[in-house]
Every structure is written in structure tokens, then in C-alpha cells.
C-alpha positions in Angstrom: -21.4 24.8 -10.6 -19.7 25.2 -7.2 -16.3 24.7 -8.9 -17.1 27.4 -11.4 -17.9 29.9 -8.9 -14.9 29.3 -6.9 -12.9 29.7 -10.1 -14.6 32.7 -10.8 -13.9 34.1 -7.4 -10.4 33.5 -7.3 -9.9 34.9 -11.0 -11.6 38.0 -9.6 -9.5 38.5 -6.6 -6.2 37.9 -8.6 -7.4 40.7 -11.0 -7.5 43.3 -8.0 -4.2 42.2 -6.6 -5.2 39.4 -4.1 -3.8 36.0 -4.1 -5.8 33.4 -2.1 -3.5 31.6 0.4 -4.4 27.9 1.5 -2.9 27.0 5.0 -1.8 23.3 5.6 -4.8 22.6 7.6 -7.2 24.0 4.7 -5.3 22.0 2.1 -5.6 18.9 4.2 -9.5 19.7 4.5 -9.7 20.0 0.6 -7.7 16.8 0.2 -10.0 14.9 2.5 -13.0 16.1 0.6 -11.3 14.9 -2.6 -11.0 11.6 -0.9 -14.4 11.4 0.3 -15.7 12.0 -3.2 -13.4 9.5 -4.8 -14.0 6.8 -2.3 -17.6 7.3 -2.6 -17.5 6.9 -6.4 -15.5 3.7 -6.1 -17.9 2.3 -3.6 -20.9 3.3 -5.8 -19.6 2.1 -9.3 -16.5 0.0 -9.0 -16.5 -1.9 -5.6 -19.9 -1.9 -4.2 -19.0 -4.6 -1.5 -16.5 -2.2 0.1 -17.8 -1.5 3.5 -17.6 2.0 5.1 -15.2 3.0 8.0 -15.0 6.2 9.9 -11.9 8.4 9.5 -11.3 6.5 6.1 -11.2 9.7 4.1 -8.6 11.3 6.4 -6.4 8.2 6.2 -6.7 8.3 2.4 -6.0 12.0 2.3 -2.7 11.4 4.2 -1.3 8.8 1.8 2.4 9.9 0.6 3.4 8.7 -2.8 0.2 6.6 -3.3 -2.9 8.0 -5.1 -6.1 8.0 -3.5 -7.4 5.5 -6.1 -4.5 3.2 -5.2 -5.5 3.5 -1.6 -9.2 2.4 -2.4 -7.8 -0.6 -4.4 -5.6 -1.6 -1.2 -8.8 -1.3 1.0 -10.9 -3.4 -1.6 -8.1 -6.1 -1.5 -7.9 -5.8 2.3 -11.4 -6.5 2.9 -11.6 -9.4 0.2 -8.6 -11.0 2.2 -10.5 -10.5 5.5 -13.0 -13.1 4.4 -10.2 -15.7 5.4 -8.3 -16.2 8.6 -4.8 -14.4 9.1 -3.1 -11.3 10.0 -2.4 -8.2 7.9 1.4 -7.4 6.7 2.8 -4.3 5.2 6.4 -4.7 3.7 7.8 -1.4 3.2 6.4 1.1 5.7 8.0 4.1 5.0 6.3 7.2 7.1 3.4 4.9 8.0 0.5 6.5 6.2 -0.5 3.2 4.6 0.1 1.5 8.0 -2.6 3.8 9.5 -4.9 3.2 6.6 -4.9 -0.5 6.9 -4.9 -0.1 10.9 -8.0 2.0 10.7 -9.9 -0.6 8.7 -9.0 -3.4 11.2 -9.4 -1.3 14.4 -12.6 -3.1 15.2 -11.4 -6.7 14.4 -9.5 -7.6 17.6 -8.2 -10.8 16.6 -6.0 -9.4 13.7 -2.6 -8.3 14.1 -0.6 -5.7 12.0 2.9 -6.7 11.0 5.2 -3.9 9.8 8.3 -4.7 8.0 10.8 -2.1 7.2 14.7 -1.4 7.7 14.0 2.3 8.5 17.3 2.7 6.6 15.9 3.6 3.2 16.2 1.5 0.1 18.8 -1.2 -0.1 21.4 -1.7 -2.8 19.9 -2.6 -6.0 20.8 -5.9 -7.7 21.5 -6.5 -11.4 17.6 -7.2 -12.0 16.7 -3.7 -11.0 16.7 -1.5 -14.0 15.8 2.2 -13.8 12.7 2.8 -15.8 11.1 5.9 -14.0 13.9 8.2 -12.5 11.6 9.7 -9.9 14.0 11.8 -7.9 16.2 12.8 -10.9 19.3 10.9 -9.6 20.4 9.5 -12.8 21.1 6.0 -11.8 19.6 3.1 -10.0 22.6 2.9 -7.5 22.3 6.4 -6.3 18.9 5.6 -4.9 20.4 3.4 -2.1 19.5 4.8 1.3 16.7 7.2 0.0 13.3 7.1 1.1 14.4 6.5 4.8 11.9 7.2 7.5 11.8 6.9 11.3 10.2 4.3 13.2 8.6 6.9 15.7 6.7 8.4 12.7 4.7 5.2 12.4 4.2 4.8 15.9 2.7 8.4 16.2 0.4 7.7 13.1 -1.0 4.2 14.8 -1.4 6.0 18.2 -3.1 9.0 16.4 -6.1 6.7 15.5 -6.1 4.6 18.9 -5.0 1.5 17.3 -3.9 -0.8 20.2 -0.2 -1.3 20.2 -0.5 -5.0 21.7 -1.7 -5.9 18.0 1.3 -4.2 16.3 4.4 -6.1 15.4 7.3 -3.9 14.0 9.9 -6.0 12.5 12.9 -3.6 12.0 15.6 -4.8 9.6 16.3 -6.1 6.1 13.5 -8.4 5.3 15.7 -11.3 4.2 16.7 -11.2 7.8 13.4 -10.5 9.6 11.5 -13.1 7.8 13.6 -15.8 9.3 13.1 -14.7 12.8 11.2 -16.7 15.3 8.4 -14.3 15.7 6.8 -13.9 12.3 3.0 -14.4 11.2 1.9 -18.1 10.7 -1.1 -17.0 8.7 -1.5 -13.8 6.6 -4.9 -12.7 5.0 -3.7 -9.6 3.4 -0.1 -8.1 2.6 0.8 -4.8 1.0 4.3 -5.0 -0.5 6.1 -1.7 -1.2 9.9 -2.7 -1.5 10.5 -1.2 -4.9 13.2 -3.4 -5.7 13.6 -7.0 -7.0 15.0 -8.9 -4.2 13.2 -7.7 -1.3 9.9 -8.2 -3.2 10.8 -11.6 -4.2 11.7 -12.3 -0.6 8.4 -11.1 0.8 6.3 -13.1 -1.9 8.2 -16.2 -1.2 7.6 -15.7 2.4 3.8 -15.1 2.1 2.9 -18.0 -0.4 3.0 -20.8 2.3 1.3 -18.8 4.9 -1.7 -17.4 2.9 -4.7 -19.5 2.7 -6.9 -19.5 -0.5 -8.7 -16.2 -0.7 -5.8 -14.3 0.7 -4.8 -11.1 -1.1 -1.4 -9.3 -1.9 -1.1 -5.8 -3.4 2.6 -5.2 -5.0 3.2 -1.5 -5.3 5.4 0.0 -8.2 4.6 -2.7 -10.7 6.3 -1.7 -14.1 7.3 1.7 -12.3 10.5 3.1 -11.1 12.4 -0.2 -10.9 11.8 -2.8 -13.5 12.7 -5.4 -10.9 9.2 -5.1 -9.2 7.6 -6.4 -12.3 10.3 -9.1 -12.7 9.9 -10.3 -9.1 6.1 -10.8 -9.6 6.3 -12.3 -12.9 8.8 -14.9 -11.6 6.8 -15.5 -8.5 3.6 -16.2 -10.8 5.6 -18.5 -13.0 7.0 -20.4 -9.9 3.6 -20.9 -8.3 1.7 -22.1 -11.3 -1.8 -21.2 -10.9 -1.9 -20.7 -7.3 -2.5 -16.9 -7.6 -4.5 -14.8 -10.0 -3.1 -11.4 -11.2 -5.0 -8.1 -11.7 -4.0 -4.7 -13.0 -6.1 -1.6 -11.9 -7.9 0.9 -14.1 -5.0 2.8 -16.0 -5.3 6.0 -14.0 -5.3 4.5 -10.5 -1.8 4.0 -10.2 1.2 1.4 -10.7 0.7 -1.7 -8.9 -0.8 -5.2 -9.0 -3.0 -7.5 -7.1 -2.6 -11.1 -6.5 -5.2 -13.3 -5.2 -4.5 -16.9 -3.9 -6.8 -19.3 -5.3 -7.9 -22.9 -4.0 -5.8 -25.8 -5.2 -7.9 -27.8 -7.9 -9.4 -31.0 -6.8 -7.3 -34.0 -7.7 -8.8 -35.8 -10.8 -9.6 -39.3 -9.8 -7.7 -42.0 -11.9 
């Protein structure tokens, strides 16, 4: 009823020559209300074990290139992963909107650290495994995406400071992931990871890094599965084949987005001879 009345009001205004104008703040408020409603529906009917968090709707409404539905899936996987020990990782940080979403959820969990891996130089060069399946920027070829989607480190820092996340719990690993994961200071145990590297090789590197550091019950969300570059799906499928039955694989509801969820499962008990 409320939606119908608003539509009638806008139609009437346009007929007499007025066009409703939305400010950026007003649009943000609308998106935050949408996020509140979507998140509430998911908690009631899809993920009833997902706990509530203050400021969640604002964080969800601020996601860039990620649907609110995918954001809720990420939160569900995060909280499932939080049942086991370990830190939180994000591989592919961009402007830090998802970093803020994750940080807000673990704000009260003082023992958990947030590790952020990004080159801050945009996408790397694609490899032969990366086949363009969704030309999202209409660039015409996979090679032309090299260097796109670059963001600044200070944008990420500002978003985390904006929610009061303590910076002594943040580790920003700046550089190409195949180099930063080999540095001395890396997480020794990971409960949850969000992997948003788009291309085959960095996703493969991140997954292989996570496997020995993730206890049974740990969760991974890999973005852009079967979307943009075919390399993301290939990296996941090769990883699953290589790890045998150590991880389960789940796709979301069709409308929720293009991603998959992996869960580390306990090793089966040895059968006595």
C-alpha cells in the first residue's frame, strides 16, 4: 500500500511538471531501508541462526559491486566460520566496503584480527585460464582489464575508522598475493575468508594458502564464480579436485549473485584394519 501511494504521488507530480529529486543522502537512506528489509527476510526465512548486529544495514547498503543478498550470504558464512578459532581474511579489498562489513561483525570479538590482501594497483595480467564470459565494462577483451578496478589504501582505512574498528587488529598486506602470502607475517589460522580476486591465478594462490591454515568448520566465499572471468570457476573446481573431500561446495539461490561457498570438513576417522 505504501509503495502504491508513493508511486501515485510521483506520477501526479510529474503530470504537473515536477520531477522528484533524490539527494545522495536520501538515496543512501532508501538503500539502507532496503538492506534492512532484505536482511530481515533472510534472517527469518533462510538463515535463522544469523545473529543481529548494529549498523549492519548501513554496511550492507554501502557494498559496491556486491548485492545485498550476497552480503547476507557472506555474513552467514562468516558467523558459521566464527564457531572455530582463527582470524578473518579478505583477498581483494577494492574500496573496503566488504572490509567494513566484516569488521563491523567482529567488532566486539577482540581476539579476531582482520587481514586484508590487495595490490591496490587494480587487476593483474590475466593468464590463459582466464576467458572473458561477462564483459562488465565493455572493454572487448580480457587483456584490457589489466589495471582496472584499482582503489586507494586510504579509502579502506577511512571506512574501518568510520565504524571505530581498532587498527591494532588490522593487517593490510599490500602487494600481489603470490608475494604477500610468502611473507613472514601472515595469519597462522583462518576461520573465514572472502576471496574476490576475479582471475584464476590469484584465486588459486589464495585457496592453496588457506587450506592448511583453516580448521574444520572454517568457511570461504569465492566471488564471481562463473561470472566475468571463467578463471574463477576453474580455480575453485581445480582446488576442490585437488583437496578431495576436505571442502563442501555450495551455490546461492539463483537471484543472490555469482559466488560460491566452501566449508572445510573434518577428516574422516581412519578405518581400523
